[in-house]
C-alpha atoms as a printed R data frame, in Angstrom:
    type eleno elety resid chain resno      x      y       z
1   ATOM     1    CA   UNK     A     1  8.796 41.047  99.940
2   ATOM     2    CA   UNK     A     2 11.275 41.336 102.821
3   ATOM     3    CA   UNK     A     3 12.734 44.824 103.268
4   ATOM     4    CA   UNK     A     4 15.933 44.177 105.203
5   ATOM     5    CA   UNK     A     5 17.398 47.374 106.626
6   ATOM     6    CA   UNK     A     6 19.319 45.797 109.504
7   ATOM     7    CA   UNK     A     7 22.651 46.569 107.859
8   ATOM     8    CA   UNK     A     8 24.385 47.167 104.543
9   ATOM     9    CA   UNK     A     9 26.040 43.773 105.052
10  ATOM    10    CA   UNK     A    10 22.862 41.969 103.943
11  ATOM    11    CA   UNK     A    11 23.454 42.627 100.241
12  ATOM    12    CA   UNK     A    12 23.983 39.829  97.730
13  ATOM    13    CA   UNK     A    13 26.285 39.908  94.704
14  ATOM    14    CA   UNK     A    14 24.770 41.424  91.573
15  ATOM    15    CA   UNK     A    15 24.604 39.288  88.437
16  ATOM    16    CA   UNK     A    16 27.603 41.090  86.938
17  ATOM    17    CA   UNK     A    17 29.559 40.638  90.151
18  ATOM    18    CA   UNK     A    18 28.722 36.922  90.047
19  ATOM    19    CA   UNK     A    19 30.005 36.769  86.473
20  ATOM    20    CA   UNK     A    20 33.281 38.331  87.584
21  ATOM    21    CA   UNK     A    21 33.564 35.795  90.404
22  ATOM    22    CA   UNK     A    22 32.914 32.802  88.164
23  ATOM    23    CA   UNK     A    23 35.501 33.960  85.622
24  ATOM    24    CA   UNK     A    24 38.196 34.780  88.190
25  ATOM    25    CA   UNK     A    25 41.657 33.300  87.802
26  ATOM    26    CA   UNK     A    26 42.682 31.762  91.108
27  ATOM    27    CA   UNK     A    27 45.621 30.164  92.873
28  ATOM    28    CA   UNK     A    28 46.768 29.422  96.414
29  ATOM    29    CA   UNK     A    29 46.830 32.751  98.221
30  ATOM    30    CA   UNK     A    30 48.721 31.333 101.206
31  ATOM    31    CA   UNK     A    31 51.665 31.021  98.813
32  ATOM    32    CA   UNK     A    32 50.793 34.449  97.311
33  ATOM    33    CA   UNK     A    33 49.891 32.667  94.064
34  ATOM    34    CA   UNK     A    34 46.323 33.854  93.600
35  ATOM    35    CA   UNK     A    35 46.534 36.402  90.751
36  ATOM    36    CA   UNK     A    36 43.147 37.974  91.484
37  ATOM    37    CA   UNK     A    37 43.943 38.531  95.153
38  ATOM    38    CA   UNK     A    38 47.289 40.029  94.178
39  ATOM    39    CA   UNK     A    39 45.522 42.319  91.710
40  ATOM    40    CA   UNK     A    40 43.030 43.451  94.369
41  ATOM    41    CA   UNK     A    41 45.772 44.208  96.863
42  ATOM    42    CA   UNK     A    42 47.782 46.157  94.293
43  ATOM    43    CA   UNK     A    43 44.675 48.052  93.192
44  ATOM    44    CA   UNK     A    44 43.732 49.048  96.747
45  ATOM    45    CA   UNK     A    45 47.272 50.118  97.650
46  ATOM    46    CA   UNK     A    46 47.516 52.243  94.511
47  ATOM    47    CA   UNK     A    47 44.078 53.753  95.118
48  ATOM    48    CA   UNK     A    48 45.149 55.029  98.542
49  ATOM    49    CA   UNK     A    49 48.739 55.806  97.600
50  ATOM    50    CA   UNK     A    50 50.002 53.374 100.227
51  ATOM    51    CA   UNK     A    51 52.799 50.840  99.907
52  ATOM    52    CA   UNK     A    52 50.926 47.573 100.278
53  ATOM    53    CA   UNK     A    53 47.649 45.867 101.145
54  ATOM    54    CA   UNK     A    54 46.371 42.541 102.464
55  ATOM    55    CA   UNK     A    55 42.999 40.856 101.897
56  ATOM    56    CA   UNK     A    56 41.114 39.655 104.994
57  ATOM    57    CA   UNK     A    57 37.936 37.619 105.479
58  ATOM    58    CA   UNK     A    58 36.440 40.290 107.767
59  ATOM    59    CA   UNK     A    59 36.797 43.870 108.903
60  ATOM    60    CA   UNK     A    60 37.076 42.774 112.520
61  ATOM    61    CA   UNK     A    61 40.106 40.615 111.692
62  ATOM    62    CA   UNK     A    62 41.681 43.468 109.724
63  ATOM    63    CA   UNK     A    63 41.192 45.871 112.646
64  ATOM    64    CA   UNK     A    64 42.402 43.360 115.211
65  ATOM    65    CA   UNK     A    65 45.482 42.672 113.107
66  ATOM    66    CA   UNK     A    66 46.221 46.399 112.964
67  ATOM    67    CA   UNK     A    67 45.889 46.671 116.733
68  ATOM    68    CA   UNK     A    68 48.248 43.754 117.282
69  ATOM    69    CA   UNK     A    69 50.921 45.012 114.901
70  ATOM    70    CA   UNK     A    70 50.928 48.485 116.494
71  ATOM    71    CA   UNK     A    71 50.896 47.428 120.178
72  ATOM    72    CA   UNK     A    72 52.413 45.185 122.821
73  ATOM    73    CA   UNK     A    73 50.543 43.468 125.677
74  ATOM    74    CA   UNK     A    74 49.871 45.946 128.464
75  ATOM    75    CA   UNK     A    75 49.733 48.926 126.104
76  ATOM    76    CA   UNK     A    76 46.859 51.386 125.791
77  ATOM    77    CA   UNK     A    77 44.701 51.991 122.723
78  ATOM    78    CA   UNK     A    78 42.928 55.356 122.560
79  ATOM    79    CA   UNK     A    79 39.550 55.596 120.798
80  ATOM    80    CA   UNK     A    80 36.095 57.108 121.083
81  ATOM    81    CA   UNK     A    81 33.594 55.509 123.448
82  ATOM    82    CA   UNK     A    82 31.453 54.594 120.397
83  ATOM    83    CA   UNK     A    83 34.334 52.977 118.481
84  ATOM    84    CA   UNK     A    84 33.639 49.685 116.730
85  ATOM    85    CA   UNK     A    85 37.001 48.251 117.841
86  ATOM    86    CA   UNK     A    86 35.854 48.687 121.448
87  ATOM    87    CA   UNK     A    87 32.116 47.971 121.284
88  ATOM    88    CA   UNK     A    88 31.573 45.401 118.562
89  ATOM    89    CA   UNK     A    89 34.678 43.270 118.121
90  ATOM    90    CA   UNK     A    90 34.090 40.861 120.973
91  ATOM    91    CA   UNK     A    91 36.695 42.337 123.294
92  ATOM    92    CA   UNK     A    92 39.315 41.384 120.729
93  ATOM    93    CA   UNK     A    93 41.720 44.172 121.670
94  ATOM    94    CA   UNK     A    94 42.063 42.640 125.148
95  ATOM    95    CA   UNK     A    95 41.854 38.993 124.055
96  ATOM    96    CA   UNK     A    96 44.132 39.126 121.017
97  ATOM    97    CA   UNK     A    97 46.578 41.882 121.914
98  ATOM    98    CA   UNK     A    98 46.343 42.272 125.682
99  ATOM    99    CA   UNK     A    99 45.723 46.008 125.459
100 ATOM   100    CA   UNK     A   100 43.435 48.260 127.447
101 ATOM   101    CA   UNK     A   101 41.271 50.982 125.898
102 ATOM   102    CA   UNK     A   102 41.249 54.628 126.903
103 ATOM   103    CA   UNK     A   103 37.822 55.920 125.842
104 ATOM   104    CA   UNK     A   104 37.242 59.518 124.811
105 ATOM   105    CA   UNK     A   105 33.777 61.012 125.309
106 ATOM   106    CA   UNK     A   106 33.353 62.403 121.799
107 ATOM   107    CA   UNK     A   107 30.361 63.491 119.753
108 ATOM   108    CA   UNK     A   108 28.635 60.768 117.686
109 ATOM   109    CA   UNK     A   109 31.803 58.676 117.684
110 ATOM   110    CA   UNK     A   110 34.187 61.535 116.878
111 ATOM   111    CA   UNK     A   111 36.558 63.282 119.278
112 ATOM   112    CA   UNK     A   112 38.591 66.458 118.849
113 ATOM   113    CA   UNK     A   113 42.328 66.971 118.714
114 ATOM   114    CA   UNK     A   114 42.076 68.826 122.026
115 ATOM   115    CA   UNK     A   115 40.381 65.827 123.632
116 ATOM   116    CA   UNK     A   116 43.150 63.563 122.358
117 ATOM   117    CA   UNK     A   117 45.765 65.946 123.715
118 ATOM   118    CA   UNK     A   118 44.130 65.678 127.143
119 ATOM   119    CA   UNK     A   119 43.970 61.879 126.857
120 ATOM   120    CA   UNK     A   120 47.701 61.506 126.206
121 ATOM   121    CA   UNK     A   121 48.787 64.102 128.757
122 ATOM   122    CA   UNK     A   122 49.800 63.314 132.320
123 ATOM   123    CA   UNK     A   123 51.739 60.479 133.856
124 ATOM   124    CA   UNK     A   124 54.030 58.373 131.680
125 ATOM   125    CA   UNK     A   125 55.661 56.182 134.312
126 ATOM   126    CA   UNK     A   126 55.565 52.486 135.201
127 ATOM   127    CA   UNK     A   127 52.223 52.806 136.991
128 ATOM   128    CA   UNK     A   128 50.134 53.478 133.885
129 ATOM   129    CA   UNK     A   129 49.689 51.683 130.542
130 ATOM   130    CA   UNK     A   130 51.934 52.846 127.707
131 ATOM   131    CA   UNK     A   131 49.944 54.699 125.043
132 ATOM   132    CA   UNK     A   132 50.810 53.267 121.636
133 ATOM   133    CA   UNK     A   133 47.836 53.565 119.266
134 ATOM   134    CA   UNK     A   134 44.986 55.894 118.316
135 ATOM   135    CA   UNK     A   135 42.027 54.426 116.392
136 ATOM   136    CA   UNK     A   136 39.310 56.395 114.635
137 ATOM   137    CA   UNK     A   137 36.276 55.100 112.736
138 ATOM   138    CA   UNK     A   138 34.926 56.778 109.591
139 ATOM   139    CA   UNK     A   139 32.014 56.757 109.117
140 ATOM   140    CA   UNK     A   140 30.949 56.104 112.697
141 ATOM   141    CA   UNK     A   141 28.548 53.188 112.987
142 ATOM   142    CA   UNK     A   142 27.160 53.865 116.451
143 ATOM   143    CA   UNK     A   143 27.293 57.580 115.675
144 ATOM   144    CA   UNK     A   144 24.787 57.177 112.833
145 ATOM   145    CA   UNK     A   145 27.055 57.246 109.801
146 ATOM   146    CA   UNK     A   146 28.713 60.510 110.809
147 ATOM   147    CA   UNK     A   147 31.753 61.708 108.857
148 ATOM   148    CA   UNK     A   148 34.882 63.094 110.482
149 ATOM   149    CA   UNK     A   149 36.048 66.571 109.570
150 ATOM   150    CA   UNK     A   150 39.274 66.010 107.632
151 ATOM   151    CA   UNK     A   151 41.012 69.060 109.071
152 ATOM   152    CA   UNK     A   152 40.384 67.671 112.568
153 ATOM   153    CA   UNK     A   153 41.929 64.359 111.531
154 ATOM   154    CA   UNK     A   154 44.997 66.278 110.356
155 ATOM   155    CA   UNK     A   155 45.258 67.924 113.783
156 ATOM   156    CA   UNK     A   156 44.880 64.533 115.454
157 ATOM   157    CA   UNK     A   157 47.621 63.072 113.272
158 ATOM   158    CA   UNK     A   158 49.948 65.870 114.356
159 ATOM   159    CA   UNK     A   159 49.375 64.906 117.996
160 ATOM   160    CA   UNK     A   160 50.009 61.224 117.256
161 ATOM   161    CA   UNK     A   161 53.316 62.144 115.626
162 ATOM   162    CA   UNK     A   162 54.328 64.359 118.544
163 ATOM   163    CA   UNK     A   163 53.571 61.553 120.998
164 ATOM   164    CA   UNK     A   164 54.971 58.633 119.001
165 ATOM   165    CA   UNK     A   165 51.546 57.026 118.595
166 ATOM   166    CA   UNK     A   166 50.477 54.842 115.685
167 ATOM   167    CA   UNK     A   167 47.344 56.038 113.851
168 ATOM   168    CA   UNK     A   168 44.823 53.479 112.534
169 ATOM   169    CA   UNK     A   169 41.626 54.143 110.606
170 ATOM   170    CA   UNK     A   170 38.728 51.717 110.878
171 ATOM   171    CA   UNK     A   171 37.380 52.646 107.467
172 ATOM   172    CA   UNK     A   172 34.575 50.090 107.377
173 ATOM   173    CA   UNK     A   173 32.390 52.634 105.573
174 ATOM   174    CA   UNK     A   174 35.117 55.030 104.468
175 ATOM   175    CA   UNK     A   175 33.868 55.174 100.881
176 ATOM   176    CA   UNK     A   176 30.535 56.473 102.184
177 ATOM   177    CA   UNK     A   177 32.461 59.323 103.805
178 ATOM   178    CA   UNK     A   178 34.536 59.955 100.671
179 ATOM   179    CA   UNK     A   179 31.393 60.250  98.540
180 ATOM   180    CA   UNK     A   180 29.520 62.378 101.076
181 ATOM   181    CA   UNK     A   181 32.425 64.762 101.692
182 ATOM   182    CA   UNK     A   182 33.897 64.743  98.168
183 ATOM   183    CA   UNK     A   183 37.252 63.544  99.482
184 ATOM   184    CA   UNK     A   184 39.821 61.184  97.958
185 ATOM   185    CA   UNK     A   185 41.447 57.934  99.102
186 ATOM   186    CA   UNK     A   186 44.882 59.518  98.681
187 ATOM   187    CA   UNK     A   187 44.056 62.125 101.337
188 ATOM   188    CA   UNK     A   188 43.553 59.352 103.855
189 ATOM   189    CA   UNK     A   189 46.495 57.297 102.638
190 ATOM   190    CA   UNK     A   190 48.801 60.191 103.530
191 ATOM   191    CA   UNK     A   191 47.320 60.562 107.004
192 ATOM   192    CA   UNK     A   192 47.198 57.093 108.559
193 ATOM   193    CA   UNK     A   193 49.736 54.392 109.335
194 ATOM   194    CA   UNK     A   194 47.167 51.689 108.566
195 ATOM   195    CA   UNK     A   195 43.643 51.708 107.133
196 ATOM   196    CA   UNK     A   196 41.061 48.917 107.061
197 ATOM   197    CA   UNK     A   197 38.422 49.015 104.321
198 ATOM   198    CA   UNK     A   198 35.308 46.827 104.392
199 ATOM   199    CA   UNK     A   199 34.205 45.586 100.971
200 ATOM   200    CA   UNK     A   200 31.035 43.798 102.119
201 ATOM   201    CA   UNK     A   201 29.083 46.795 103.394
202 ATOM   202    CA   UNK     A   202 28.084 49.656 101.077
203 ATOM   203    CA   UNK     A   203 30.233 48.342  98.238
204 ATOM   204    CA   UNK     A   204 28.220 45.129  98.133
205 ATOM   205    CA   UNK     A   205 30.893 42.427  97.929
206 ATOM   206    CA   UNK     A   206 29.901 39.186  99.684
207 ATOM   207    CA   UNK     A   207 32.978 38.868 101.906
208 ATOM   208    CA   UNK     A   208 36.171 40.662 102.709
209 ATOM   209    CA   UNK     A   209 38.155 43.628 103.933
210 ATOM   210    CA   UNK     A   210 41.496 45.152 103.011
211 ATOM   211    CA   UNK     A   211 44.231 46.341 105.361
212 ATOM   212    CA   UNK     A   212 46.529 49.008 103.928
213 ATOM   213    CA   UNK     A   213 49.906 50.123 105.238
214 ATOM   214    CA   UNK     A   214 53.649 50.151 104.714
215 ATOM   215    CA   UNK     A   215 55.537 47.145 103.343
216 ATOM   216    CA   UNK     A   216 56.800 46.466 106.844
217 ATOM   217    CA   UNK     A   217 53.325 46.651 108.387
218 ATOM   218    CA   UNK     A   218 51.752 44.376 105.789
219 ATOM   219    CA   UNK     A   219 54.578 41.821 106.075
220 ATOM   220    CA   UNK     A   220 53.886 41.684 109.812
221 ATOM   221    CA   UNK     A   221 50.125 41.616 109.171
222 ATOM   222    CA   UNK     A   222 50.555 38.556 106.952
223 ATOM   223    CA   UNK     A   223 52.004 36.655 109.917
224 ATOM   224    CA   UNK     A   224 49.257 37.895 112.262
225 ATOM   225    CA   UNK     A   225 46.518 36.969 109.771
226 ATOM   226    CA   UNK     A   226 47.903 33.432 109.716
227 ATOM   227    CA   UNK     A   227 48.030 33.387 113.519
228 ATOM   228    CA   UNK     A   228 44.363 34.491 113.643
229 ATOM   229    CA   UNK     A   229 43.348 31.745 111.186
230 ATOM   230    CA   UNK     A   230 42.620 34.147 108.339
231 ATOM   231    CA   UNK     A   231 44.822 32.657 105.632
232 ATOM   232    CA   UNK     A   232 42.677 31.486 102.708
233 ATOM   233    CA   UNK     A   233 43.417 29.424  99.610
234 ATOM   234    CA   UNK     A   234 41.630 30.047  96.267
235 ATOM   235    CA   UNK     A   235 40.139 33.280  97.515
236 ATOM   236    CA   UNK     A   236 40.394 34.989  94.143
237 ATOM   237    CA   UNK     A   237 36.694 34.280  93.648
238 ATOM   238    CA   UNK     A   238 36.014 36.677  96.527
239 ATOM   239    CA   UNK     A   239 38.694 39.130  95.438
240 ATOM   240    CA   UNK     A   240 37.060 39.320  92.006
241 ATOM   241    CA   UNK     A   241 33.832 40.475  93.663
242 ATOM   242    CA   UNK     A   242 35.797 43.083  95.603
243 ATOM   243    CA   UNK     A   243 37.496 44.392  92.455
244 ATOM   244    CA   UNK     A   244 34.109 44.648  90.742
245 ATOM   245    CA   UNK     A   245 32.738 46.536  93.753
246 ATOM   246    CA   UNK     A   246 35.609 49.033  93.713
247 ATOM   247    CA   UNK     A   247 35.156 49.586  89.984
248 ATOM   248    CA   UNK     A   248 31.358 49.875  89.950
249 ATOM   249    CA   UNK     A   249 29.786 50.509  93.349
250 ATOM   250    CA   UNK     A   250 31.454 53.599  94.798
251 ATOM   251    CA   UNK     A   251 29.603 56.443  93.066
252 ATOM   252    CA   UNK     A   252 26.228 54.761  93.597
253 ATOM   253    CA   UNK     A   253 26.651 55.199  97.380
254 ATOM   254    CA   UNK     A   254 25.210 58.687  96.860
255 ATOM   255    CA   UNK     A   255 21.873 57.006  96.099
256 ATOM   256    CA   UNK     A   256 21.928 55.270  99.496
257 ATOM   257    CA   UNK     A   257 22.672 58.594 101.175
258 ATOM   258    CA   UNK     A   258 19.828 60.326  99.363
259 ATOM   259    CA   UNK     A   259 17.293 57.673 100.371
260 ATOM   260    CA   UNK     A   260 18.525 57.758 103.967
261 ATOM   261    CA   UNK     A   261 17.904 61.498 104.111
262 ATOM   262    CA   UNK     A   262 14.404 61.047 102.659
263 ATOM   263    CA   UNK     A   263 13.661 58.488 105.378
264 ATOM   264    CA   UNK     A   264 14.945 60.949 107.962
265 ATOM   265    CA   UNK     A   265 12.654 63.673 106.643
266 ATOM   266    CA   UNK     A   266  9.627 61.413 107.118
267 ATOM   267    CA   UNK     A   267 10.705 60.359 110.615
268 ATOM   268    CA   UNK     A   268 11.105 63.986 111.668
269 ATOM   269    CA   UNK     A   269  7.484 64.685 110.709
270 ATOM   270    CA   UNK     A   270  5.711 61.777 112.429
271 ATOM   271    CA   UNK     A   271  4.450 62.237 115.980
272 ATOM   272    CA   UNK     A   272  5.735 58.945 117.424
273 ATOM   273    CA   UNK     A   273  9.412 59.755 116.756
274 ATOM   274    CA   UNK     A   274 11.062 61.851 119.459
275 ATOM   275    CA   UNK     A   275 14.487 62.356 117.887
276 ATOM   276    CA   UNK     A   276 16.375 61.696 114.664
277 ATOM   277    CA   UNK     A   277 20.170 61.904 114.689
278 ATOM   278    CA   UNK     A   278 21.778 63.999 111.909
279 ATOM   279    CA   UNK     A   279 22.020 61.994 108.665
280 ATOM   280    CA   UNK     A   280 25.118 62.306 106.490
281 ATOM   281    CA   UNK     A   281 25.440 58.929 104.807
282 ATOM   282    CA   UNK     A   282 23.442 55.681 104.728
283 ATOM   283    CA   UNK     A   283 22.650 55.200 108.433
284 ATOM   284    CA   UNK     A   284 19.591 56.574 110.228
285 ATOM   285    CA   UNK     A   285 19.360 56.412 114.023
286 ATOM   286    CA   UNK     A   286 16.163 57.523 115.714
287 ATOM   287    CA   UNK     A   287 14.135 57.255 118.918
288 ATOM   288    CA   UNK     A   288 10.419 56.488 119.242
289 ATOM   289    CA   UNK     A   289  8.073 57.567 122.010
290 ATOM   290    CA   UNK     A   290  8.630 55.554 125.196
291 ATOM   291    CA   UNK     A   291  4.931 54.619 125.194
292 ATOM   292    CA   UNK     A   292  5.616 52.674 122.002
293 ATOM   293    CA   UNK     A   293  9.127 51.476 122.825
294 ATOM   294    CA   UNK     A   294 11.929 50.538 120.464
295 ATOM   295    CA   UNK     A   295 11.447 46.762 120.749
296 ATOM   296    CA   UNK     A   296  7.721 47.028 120.158
297 ATOM   297    CA   UNK     A   297  8.230 49.279 117.135
298 ATOM   298    CA   UNK     A   298 10.777 46.893 115.634
299 ATOM   299    CA   UNK     A   299  8.454 43.919 116.225
300 ATOM   300    CA   UNK     A   300  5.516 45.660 114.537
301 ATOM   301    CA   UNK     A   301  7.652 46.610 111.551
302 ATOM   302    CA   UNK     A   302  8.900 43.019 111.326
303 ATOM   303    CA   UNK     A   303  5.270 41.878 111.125
304 ATOM   304    CA   UNK     A   304  5.095 44.041 107.996
305 ATOM   305    CA   UNK     A   305  8.253 42.360 106.601
306 ATOM   306    CA   UNK     A   306 10.437 45.393 107.375
307 ATOM   307    CA   UNK     A   307 13.536 44.458 109.371
308 ATOM   308    CA   UNK     A   308 15.244 47.024 111.618
309 ATOM   309    CA   UNK     A   309 17.763 46.677 114.451
310 ATOM   310    CA   UNK     A   310 18.000 48.129 117.995
311 ATOM   311    CA   UNK     A   311 21.156 50.023 118.969
312 ATOM   312    CA   UNK     A   312 20.556 50.176 122.716
313 ATOM   313    CA   UNK     A   313 19.341 53.061 124.904
314 ATOM   314    CA   UNK     A   314 16.061 53.202 122.949
315 ATOM   315    CA   UNK     A   315 17.845 53.780 119.642
316 ATOM   316    CA   UNK     A   316 16.724 52.187 116.365
317 ATOM   317    CA   UNK     A   317 18.891 51.915 113.258
318 ATOM   318    CA   UNK     A   318 17.993 51.831 109.576
319 ATOM   319    CA   UNK     A   319 20.725 51.249 106.974
320 ATOM   320    CA   UNK     A   320 20.159 51.795 103.242
321 ATOM   321    CA   UNK     A   321 22.152 49.711 100.774
322 ATOM   322    CA   UNK     A   322 22.599 48.223  97.312
323 ATOM   323    CA   UNK     A   323 19.651 45.790  97.599
324 ATOM   324    CA   UNK     A   324 17.235 48.440  98.894
325 ATOM   325    CA   UNK     A   325 15.184 49.251  95.795
326 ATOM   326    CA   UNK     A   326 13.005 52.197  94.826
327 ATOM   327    CA   UNK     A   327  9.918 50.029  95.327
328 ATOM   328    CA   UNK     A   328 11.059 49.079  98.833
329 ATOM   329    CA   UNK     A   329 11.774 52.728  99.576
330 ATOM   330    CA   UNK     A   330  8.253 53.796  98.678
331 ATOM   331    CA   UNK     A   331  6.748 51.015 100.806
332 ATOM   332    CA   UNK     A   332  8.897 51.963 103.797
333 ATOM   333    CA   UNK     A   333  8.085 55.677 103.585
334 ATOM   334    CA   UNK     A   334  4.377 54.833 103.462
335 ATOM   335    CA   UNK     A   335  4.582 52.471 106.455
336 ATOM   336    CA   UNK     A   336  6.531 55.009 108.509
337 ATOM   337    CA   UNK     A   337  4.021 57.734 107.672
338 ATOM   338    CA   UNK     A   338  0.998 55.697 108.689
339 ATOM   339    CA   UNK     A   339  2.459 53.606 111.525
């Protein structure tokens, strides 16, 4: 048995999800003639109370499209130093959109409204990049699945409005935050100009992300998606999996969160772990004693068929997910206890 905890992207479609995929009605989505894709986009837009939505093959492409539609070359994007759009999208903001990033030194991937106010203050002349976009990530990947405080996001939105800045949410694991904080999609739909939602992480679909926004934004995003090579044909088979995930896999995220916290409780008790970051959702980040070392620990766990991933600076990440069973959970807790 392989216990793969590298990410929540490692999940495979359930049998019922496969049934939905096989039975999907499809057409050519490039001509907007795939009925299942159209249904997914309408469903997502309605769920968030936003005007329109567009299906993408990946979350990175959805985020990069949002950046491009909100900026011009030479502009400045403001985000946290841990942000996925800065750290893990291959330098796409610079390559695709020609923008520079102003990094805020936040806490676990989250900055305050006051920090944003400081970031946008100061010179606004020809010598400095023009600030045009603020990006936040919820939950924060590098921050260990941390959830933003919604009232702080409201304060941040106020500053973006005052400074004529677009506001984009990288909501790769937003549904984890909604479940953990008992919040609603509509709350976020009212707050952001655009939102990207990943369907292939906690929700368990095999492929795909959604970008939400105004009719104008999504019309522009359609052109950018084509430019990036993201236009797909009979993609209703994938959209059917996404619809099934939205209908059936949201509430069960609480189970992933519960198991993550149980793992954290064990890690806090063992002598070889020096620190465990706070756990709110399905991501656990921890440090082991330097005498053991992160790479050595990961290698020894791999020898026991337990797959983990390093996060740099001695950090190790565990991610619980749909395919992580009760049996696997018991095995992992035992191995961590007696490592």
